[in-house]
C-alpha positions in Angstrom: 0.0 0.0 0.2 3.0 2.6 0.5 4.3 2.2 -2.6 1.4 3.1 -4.5 1.5 5.8 -2.1 4.4 7.1 -3.9 3.4 7.1 -6.7 0.2 8.6 -7.1 -1.3 10.1 -3.7 1.2 12.8 -4.3 -1.6 14.8 -6.1 -4.0 17.1 -4.5 -6.8 14.2 -6.6 -6.0 11.6 -4.8 -6.1 12.6 -1.5 -9.2 11.7 -0.4 -8.6 8.1 -1.7 -5.7 7.9 0.3 -7.7 8.9 3.2 -10.3 5.8 2.7 -7.4 3.4 1.9 -5.2 4.4 5.4 -8.6 3.3 7.1 -8.6 0.0 5.7 -6.5 -2.9 7.5 -5.9 -6.2 6.7 -8.2 -8.5 8.0 -6.2 -11.9 8.0 -2.6 -12.3 7.8 -1.0 -15.6 6.3 1.7 -17.6 8.1 3.5 -20.5 6.1 5.8 -23.4 7.7 8.1 -24.8 5.1 9.3 -28.4 5.8 11.2 -31.2 3.8 10.0 -34.9 4.2 11.1 -38.3 2.9 8.8 -39.2 0.3 8.0 -42.3 2.2 6.3 -41.2 4.8 3.6 -39.4 2.5 0.6 -41.2 1.2 1.4 -41.8 -2.6 -2.6 -40.2 -3.2 -1.9 -37.3 -1.4 -2.9 -34.3 -3.8 -0.3 -31.2 -4.4 -3.0 -29.1 -2.4 -4.9 -30.1 0.5 -6.7 -28.5 3.2 -6.6 -29.9 6.8 -9.7 -29.1 9.0 -8.2 -29.0 12.9 -11.3 -27.7 14.1 -14.7 -27.6 12.6 -16.3 -25.3 15.8 -13.8 -22.3 15.1 -13.6 -19.5 12.3 -10.4 -19.5 9.6 -9.5 -16.4 11.9 -8.5 -18.8 14.6 -6.2 -20.8 12.2 -8.5 -23.8 11.9 -7.1 -24.3 8.6 -4.3 -25.7 7.2 -3.2 -25.2 3.7 -0.7 -28.0 2.8 1.3 -27.4 -0.3 3.8 -30.7 -1.2 5.5 -31.1 -4.1 5.2 -34.6 -6.2 7.9 -37.0 -5.7 11.0 -36.2 -8.1 10.4 -32.8 -8.5 14.1 -31.9 -7.9 13.5 -28.3 -8.3 11.9 -28.2 -4.9 13.8 -30.8 -3.0 16.5 -33.4 -3.3 15.4 -36.7 -4.9 14.0 -38.9 -2.5 12.4 -35.9 -0.6 9.5 -34.2 -0.9 9.1 -30.1 0.0 6.2 -29.3 1.9 4.5 -25.8 2.6 1.6 -25.4 5.0 -0.2 -22.4 5.8 -3.1 -20.4 8.3 -4.6 -17.6 8.3 -3.8 -15.1 11.5 -5.5 -12.1 12.7 -2.4 -10.4 13.7 0.3 -10.1 11.2 3.4 -11.8 12.2 5.2 -9.2 12.4 3.3 -7.6 15.3 4.0 -11.6 17.0 7.2 -12.5 19.3 9.3 -15.4 17.9 7.9 -17.8 21.1 4.2 -17.1 19.2 5.1 -18.0 16.2 7.1 -20.8 17.6 4.0 -21.8 19.0 1.6 -21.7 16.2 4.3 -23.6 14.1 4.3 -26.5 16.5 0.4 -26.1 16.9 0.8 -27.1 12.6 3.0 -30.0 12.6 0.7 -31.4 15.5 -2.0 -30.8 13.5 -0.7 -32.3 10.4 1.0 -35.4 12.2 -3.2 -36.3 12.6 -3.8 -35.8 9.0 -0.8 -37.4 8.0 0.3 -39.6 10.6 4.5 -41.0 9.6 5.3 -37.2 9.4 7.1 -36.8 12.5 9.5 -40.1 11.5 10.2 -39.0 8.2 10.6 -35.0 8.8 14.3 -34.2 7.4 14.2 -30.6 7.7 12.4 -28.1 9.8 13.6 -24.7 10.1 11.1 -22.4 12.2 13.2 -19.5 12.3 14.0 -19.3 8.5 10.1 -19.9 8.4 9.0 -17.0 11.1 11.8 -14.9 9.3 10.3 -15.6 5.0 6.7 -14.9 6.9 7.4 -11.6 8.4 9.6 -10.4 4.9 6.7 -11.4 2.3 4.2 -9.0 4.0 5.2 -6.4 1.9 4.5 -8.6 -1.3 1.3 -10.8 -0.3 -2.0 -9.9 -1.5 -3.9 -9.6 1.9 -8.0 -9.8 2.0 -9.0 -6.2 3.0 -13.1 -6.0 4.0 -15.1 -3.8 2.0 -18.2 -2.2 2.7 -20.7 -2.0 -0.6 -20.7 1.0 -2.3 -17.5 2.3 -0.9 -15.0 2.7 -3.9 -15.5 1.8 -7.3 -15.9 -2.4 -8.4 
């Protein structure tokens, strides 16, 4: 948002729009955990994209869904031979930039716990887990990830 302001909003015509955009804040922020696993620890029928429902009674803002993206076996551009890359993402109410490392490490542990209920041999086949690097990537990506913004009907055009 800050980059578009630098381009357009220094002109008087766009100042009103700038005030409206300043009042909008993202509703959810992604946090991704990156894992490397041995291929034998994953089911062959695992789809490259899956959603794990951790708790049916909670909303998505309470981290009830884990979005799982896995590489296919043999895709050596994502992981070495015999291994697969998995990215597990949840959506948070607060930005990873605002959360402490300890909180994000707890979220990462809960992601692994919920994946283990879906993939029972996950812990035994984990080959690579770098929670600190995943935290760093999630924080750095906040500027470039498309966020979801709430809009009232009739506000702004479109």
